[in-house]
C-alpha positions as CSV (number, residue, x, y, z in Angstrom):
1,M,58.8,-9.1,-7.0
2,P,57.6,-12.4,-8.3
3,A,54.1,-13.6,-7.5
4,K,53.8,-16.3,-4.8
5,A,52.9,-19.7,-6.2
6,K,49.8,-21.3,-4.7
7,P,50.3,-24.6,-2.9
8,V,49.2,-27.5,-5.1
9,Q,46.3,-29.5,-3.5
10,K,46.3,-33.2,-4.0
11,R,43.0,-34.8,-4.9
12,A,41.7,-37.5,-2.6
13,A,41.6,-40.9,-4.4
14,K,38.1,-42.2,-4.8
15,K,37.3,-45.3,-2.9
16,I,35.8,-48.0,-5.0
17,Q,33.0,-49.7,-3.2
18,K,32.9,-53.4,-3.4
19,R,29.6,-55.1,-4.1
20,R,28.3,-56.8,-1.1
21,R,27.4,-60.4,-1.7
22,T,24.6,-61.7,0.4
23,V,24.1,-65.4,0.9
24,K,20.6,-66.4,1.8
25,E,20.9,-69.2,4.3
26,L,18.1,-71.1,5.9
27,P,17.6,-70.4,9.6
28,T,19.2,-73.1,11.8
29,K,17.9,-74.5,15.0
30,L,20.2,-72.1,16.9
31,D,18.6,-69.2,15.1
32,Y,15.1,-70.4,16.1
33,W,16.3,-70.8,19.7
34,A,17.9,-67.4,19.9
35,I,14.8,-65.7,18.5
36,A,12.5,-67.5,20.9
37,V,14.8,-66.6,23.9
38,K,14.9,-63.0,22.9
39,E,11.2,-62.7,22.4
40,I,10.4,-64.4,25.7
41,Y,12.9,-62.3,27.6
42,E,11.5,-59.1,26.1
43,T,7.9,-60.1,26.8
44,C,8.8,-60.9,30.4
45,R,10.5,-57.6,30.9
46,R,7.6,-55.7,29.2
47,N,5.2,-57.4,31.6
48,G,7.0,-56.3,34.8
49,M,9.6,-59.0,35.6
50,D,13.0,-57.9,36.8
51,E,16.0,-58.7,34.7
52,S,17.2,-61.8,36.6
53,L,13.8,-63.4,36.7
54,A,13.1,-62.7,33.0
55,L,16.5,-64.1,32.1
56,A,16.1,-67.2,34.2
57,F,12.6,-67.8,32.7
58,A,13.9,-67.3,29.1
59,M,16.9,-69.6,29.6
60,D,14.9,-72.5,31.1
61,R,13.2,-74.0,28.1
62,S,11.1,-76.4,30.2
63,S,9.2,-73.4,31.6
64,W,8.1,-72.1,28.2
65,P,4.6,-72.7,27.0
66,D,4.1,-75.4,24.3
67,W,3.2,-72.9,21.7
68,A,6.3,-70.7,22.1
69,I,8.5,-72.9,20.0
70,D,7.9,-76.3,18.5
71,P,9.8,-78.9,20.6
72,T,10.4,-81.0,17.5
73,D,12.5,-79.9,14.6
74,P,11.5,-76.4,13.8
75,I,12.9,-76.6,10.3
76,R,10.4,-78.5,8.3
77,K,11.4,-80.0,5.0
78,I,9.8,-78.9,1.8
79,G,7.2,-81.4,0.5
80,W,9.5,-82.8,-2.1
81,E,12.9,-84.4,-2.0
82,D,15.9,-83.7,-4.3
83,G,15.2,-86.7,-6.5
84,E,11.6,-85.9,-7.2
85,E,10.7,-83.5,-10.0
86,D,7.4,-82.2,-11.3
87,V,6.6,-84.0,-14.6
């Protein structure tokens, strides 16, 4: 009686992980607005407001305090322009 042959197991191919490229972008006005809305909403909820009142307060920018987010351009330019260099 011949010996039974064992079934051949295939090796799983290794997946090659691709390097993740991260691009560092400056935050936009929309990013600042979204962060401020989220923080105000969470603060209102933490202090006892129901969901609808907290959402209404967060979405109405005129009801925010002045210090919550700067009403002017939140993205300030660096002190030097492209044409200027340190000598």
